[in-house]
DRENBAVO-989586 format. One record per residue (C-alpha): residue number from 0; residue in one letter; x, y, z. Coordinates in steps of 0.1 Angstrom, whole numbers. Example, Ala and Ser with C-alpha at 12.3 -4.5 7.8 and 13.67 -1.06 7.14 Angstrom:
BEGIN
ATOM    k  r      u      v      w
ATOM    0  A    123    -45     78
ATOM    1  S    137    -11     71
//
This chain:
BEGIN
ATOM    k  r      u      v      w
ATOM    0  M    777   -395   -176
ATOM    1  T    789   -388   -144
ATOM    2  P    768   -399   -115
ATOM    3  E    764   -360   -106
ATOM    4  I    750   -350   -143
ATOM    5  V    723   -381   -136
ATOM    6  I    714   -368   -100
ATOM    7  L    711   -331   -113
ATOM    8  A    687   -343   -144
ATOM    9  M    664   -366   -120
ATOM   10  I    658   -334    -96
ATOM   11  A    652   -315   -124
ATOM   12  A    627   -340   -140
ATOM   13  F    611   -341   -104
ATOM   14  L    607   -303   -100
ATOM   15  G    591   -301   -137
ATOM   16  L    567   -328   -128
ATOM   17  R    556   -308    -94
ATOM   18  L    556   -274   -116
ATOM   19  Y    530   -290   -140
ATOM   20  S    509   -304   -114
ATOM   21  V    505   -273    -99
ATOM   22  L    502   -253   -129
ATOM   23  G    479   -278   -144
ATOM   24  R    456   -276   -114
ATOM   25  R    453   -237   -114
ATOM   26  A    447   -239   -151
ATOM   27  E    418   -261   -144
ATOM   28  H    404   -237   -116
ATOM   29  E    408   -207   -138
ATOM   30  E    390   -222   -167
ATOM   31  E    358   -222   -143
ATOM   32  P    339   -189   -147
ATOM   33  I    339   -173   -115
ATOM   34  Q    302   -162   -107
ATOM   35  G    296   -122   -101
ATOM   36  R    275   -106    -75
ATOM   37  L    245    -99    -99
ATOM   38  E    246   -129   -119
ATOM   39  G    221   -155   -113
ATOM   40  R    228   -192   -108
ATOM   41  Q    201   -204   -127
ATOM   42  G    197   -243   -125
ATOM   43  R    218   -247    -92
ATOM   44  P    198   -262    -60
ATOM   45  G    180   -234    -41
ATOM   46  A    187   -206    -68
ATOM   47  P    167   -182    -83
ATOM   48  R    149   -192   -117
ATOM   49  V    150   -167   -141
ATOM   50  A    123   -174   -167
ATOM   51  A    126   -178   -202
ATOM   52  P    115   -150   -224
ATOM   53  G     80   -146   -232
ATOM   54  K     74   -178   -207
ATOM   55  P     61   -170   -174
ATOM   56  D     80   -182   -143
ATOM   57  T     52   -200   -123
ATOM   58  R     66   -204    -90
ATOM   59  T     78   -165    -90
ATOM   60  D     43   -159    -97
ATOM   61  E     30   -181    -71
ATOM   62  R     55   -165    -46
ATOM   63  N     44   -132    -55
ATOM   64  R      7   -140    -49
ATOM   65  A     13   -154    -16
ATOM   66  E     32   -126     -3
ATOM   67  A     11    -97    -16
ATOM   68  P    -12    -82     11
ATOM   69  R    -47    -95      9
ATOM   70  Q    -59    -57      8
ATOM   71  R    -45    -52    -24
ATOM   72  E    -74    -65    -40
ATOM   73  V   -102    -40    -44
ATOM   74  P   -134    -54    -35
ATOM   75  A   -165    -65    -63
ATOM   76  V   -181    -37    -76
ATOM   77  S   -215    -33    -96
ATOM   78  P   -215    -27   -134
ATOM   79  S   -225      5   -131
ATOM   80  V   -195     13   -106
ATOM   81  E   -175     -3   -129
ATOM   82  R   -184     17   -161
ATOM   83  G   -182     45   -136
ATOM   84  L   -144     36   -126
ATOM   85  A   -135     28   -163
ATOM   86  E   -149     67   -174
ATOM   87  I   -125     81   -147
ATOM   88  A    -98     64   -155
ATOM   89  Q    -99     72   -194
ATOM   90  V    -98    110   -186
ATOM   91  D    -76    108   -159
ATOM   92  R    -47     86   -165
ATOM   93  R    -33     89   -131
ATOM   94  F    -66     74   -113
ATOM   95  D    -60     38    -99
ATOM   96  T    -88     23    -78
ATOM   97  Y    -69      7    -49
ATOM   98  A    -49     36    -42
ATOM   99  F    -82     57    -41
ATOM  100  L    -98     34    -20
ATOM  101  E    -69     31      7
ATOM  102  G    -70     71      3
ATOM  103  A   -107     73     12
ATOM  104  R   -100     47     40
ATOM  105  G    -73     70     55
ATOM  106  A    -94    101     50
ATOM  107  Y   -123     86     66
ATOM  108  R   -100     82     95
ATOM  109  M    -86    114     94
ATOM  110  I   -117    136     90
ATOM  111  L   -133    116    117
ATOM  112  E   -107    125    144
ATOM  113  A   -104    161    133
ATOM  114  F   -140    164    139
ATOM  115  W   -138    149    171
ATOM  116  S   -109    167    181
ATOM  117  G   -121    201    167
ATOM  118  D    -95    207    143
ATOM  119  K   -114    228    116
ATOM  120  A    -79    238     98
ATOM  121  E    -76    198     91
ATOM  122  L   -113    195     80
ATOM  123  R   -110    223     53
ATOM  124  S    -83    207     36
ATOM  125  L   -104    172     34
ATOM  126  C   -139    187     29
ATOM  127  D   -154    209      2
ATOM  128  E   -171    241     16
ATOM  129  D   -205    226     24
ATOM  130  V   -196    194     43
ATOM  131  Y   -168    217     62
ATOM  132  A   -196    245     70
ATOM  133  S   -214    215     86
ATOM  134  F   -186    201    105
ATOM  135  A   -177    233    118
ATOM  136  G   -215    242    127
ATOM  137  A   -216    210    149
ATOM  138  I   -182    219    167
ATOM  139  D   -193    253    176
ATOM  140  A   -225    238    188
ATOM  141  R   -204    217    206
ATOM  142  A   -178    240    221
ATOM  143  A   -212    261    232
ATOM  144  V   -222    239    260
ATOM  145  G   -188    225    268
ATOM  146  E   -189    191    257
ATOM  147  T   -158    175    244
ATOM  148  I   -157    141    226
ATOM  149  E   -134    112    231
ATOM  150  N   -141     90    205
ATOM  151  K   -121     62    194
ATOM  152  L   -122     48    153
ATOM  153  V   -110      8    167
ATOM  154  R   -112     -6    128
ATOM  155  I   -126      0     95
ATOM  156  E   -144    -38     89
ATOM  157  E   -153    -28     55
ATOM  158  S   -154     -1     25
ATOM  159  T   -173     -4     -5
ATOM  160  L   -178     12    -39
ATOM  161  L   -210     22    -42
ATOM  162  G   -212     45    -72
ATOM  163  A   -187     62    -93
ATOM  164  G   -190     85   -123
ATOM  165  I   -184    121   -141
ATOM  166  E   -209    150   -137
ATOM  167  G   -195    181   -158
ATOM  168  A   -160    183   -151
ATOM  169  V   -164    166   -118
ATOM  170  A   -153    129   -109
ATOM  171  R   -176    114    -79
ATOM  172  I   -171     83    -61
ATOM  173  T   -191     73    -34
ATOM  174  V   -180     47     -5
ATOM  175  R   -198     31     21
ATOM  176  F   -180     26     51
ATOM  177  R   -189      2     81
ATOM  178  A   -163      3    109
ATOM  179  D   -169     -1    148
ATOM  180  I   -162     32    169
ATOM  181  A   -163     36    208
ATOM  182  A   -177     69    212
ATOM  183  V   -176     87    245
ATOM  184  T   -193    123    249
ATOM  185  R   -180    145    283
ATOM  186  S   -199    175    300
ATOM  187  A   -181    207    309
ATOM  188  E   -175    191    341
ATOM  189  G   -155    158    326
ATOM  190  Q   -185    139    335
ATOM  191  I   -194    110    305
ATOM  192  V   -228    121    297
ATOM  193  A   -231     92    268
ATOM  194  G   -212     65    250
ATOM  195  S   -185     44    266
ATOM  196  L   -149     37    255
ATOM  197  D   -154     -1    266
ATOM  198  D   -178     -9    242
ATOM  199  A   -175     -1    203
ATOM  200  I   -206      4    183
ATOM  201  E   -209     -6    147
ATOM  202  T   -213     25    123
ATOM  203  I   -221     28     86
ATOM  204  D   -213     62     70
ATOM  205  V   -219     67     31
ATOM  206  W   -194     94     20
ATOM  207  T   -190    108    -17
ATOM  208  F   -156    122    -24
ATOM  209  E   -150    144    -56
ATOM  210  R   -119    159    -76
ATOM  211  T   -125    183   -108
ATOM  212  I   -111    168   -136
ATOM  213  G    -76    181   -150
ATOM  214  S    -71    199   -118
ATOM  215  A    -32    201   -106
ATOM  216  D    -44    192    -69
ATOM  217  P    -48    153    -70
ATOM  218  D    -64    154    -37
ATOM  219  W   -102    141    -36
ATOM  220  L   -124    161    -11
ATOM  221  L   -153    148      8
ATOM  222  A   -186    164     -8
ATOM  223  E   -215    146     10
ATOM  224  T   -220    122     39
ATOM  225  D   -250    100     49
ATOM  226  E   -253     72     70
ATOM  227  G   -258     38     59
//
C-alpha cells in the first residue's frame, strides 16, 4: 500500500468520525420532544400544574379564591329569604342571586340619579307605573317652584336581601340599601336652600323589585320604595 493511499484512508476515517459525532448529537436532540405553545409544562419548576382527573388542584383553587373579588360573595340571608330565592330559581333557570344583587345596586344608583336630574324617560324604564308616577309628581312639584337638586351618591355601603318570593306570576325581591349621599337643593336663584356637598349623610332605603315570571323581558322593575 502506497503512502498516498494510507494518508487518504486516514483522512476518510477522520471525516467519518466527525460526521458520526455531528449526526449523533443531532439525533439525540431530535429525540427530545419539542413543546408546543398549547402544551403544558407539568412537573417543571415554575410551570402551571394540571390536576389529575377527579382530583382537585388545590393550589389553583386557592389562587382563584384569592383573586376572586370579595363582592362576589352574596351576604348571608335569613332562612325565609333563602327559601324565596330558591323558589324563584326553580321557576326561572336564568335567575342568579349575585347577578340580581349587582343589578339592584346599579338600578339604585341609576334611579336616584334620574330622579335628581329629572330624567323621566330613564325612570319610566326602571320603575313600574305607580313608582314612576310618584317620582314624576315629585319632579313636577320641584320644577314648579324652580328648585333643582345636586345630590351625589358617594357610595353604597351595604345591600341586604330582606325578602324574596313569588306572588302569582310575579317574582318579588326586597333589598335594603345603606348608602352615603351628599345632598344639595338650590332655589330658582341658584342659592343653596338645603344640604351640603361637603357632608355625606347616611341614607337607608328599602326597595322592592319585581319581574313577571316567563316574561321575555329580563329586567326587574322597582315596584315599592320605603325608608329603612
